[in-house]
N, C-alpha and C positions, 0 to 999 in steps of 0.2 A: 861289511867287508868280505871278499872272498879268500879264502884260505882252502888249498885242497888237504887231503890226507896225508901227503908224504911231509907238507910243509907243517902241518899242525903235530906230527910225530917230532920233527927235527927241532921244532920250537920248544916241545914240552920237555924232549930230551937235554937240549942247551941251556933253557932258562931254570928248569926247576932241579935242582941237585938234591933229592931225597927231603924235599920239604923246604930247602935253602933256596930264596931265589937272591942271586949275586951276595951281598953282605947285609942287605937290608933287614932292619928289624921291622916290627908289625905296622908302627906309623909311618917310617921312611917308605916302605911298600906302598901303602896305601896314599901317601902324598906325592910319590912319584908316578903312580897308575893315573892318580886324578890330575897332576900336571900334564900328563902325556897325553891321555884319552878322554879325560873329563869323567872317569869313573874309579870310585875307590873299591878297586876289585873285592879285596879281603872285607870290607865292610858290606859290600853287596851279596858276595857269596857265604859270608859267616864260616870258612872253613881256614885251614892254615895258608900260608903265602902259596905253597907250591901247589895244594888243591884247587885253591881258588882260581889261580893261573890257570890251571888245566882247564877248570869247567868253563873259565872265559873263552879260552881257545876253542874249546868244544862248541861253546854257544853258537859260533859264526858256522852258518849253512854255506856248503859248498856249491850250491846251485845257486847264490845270488849272483 
């Protein structure tokens, strides 16, 4: 998926509020990401919800 630097920064700012991602608990966040994109992000990156989301966003190469 193509996400440029500006969009990545905006997504991080809007979705991650100091480690809080919306009002999800850990299980709800992993269920949501699995149902949305087929990946349990927090399980994959083994970080907090916010850090896991940021790592997922950063893992997308701008040049694709």
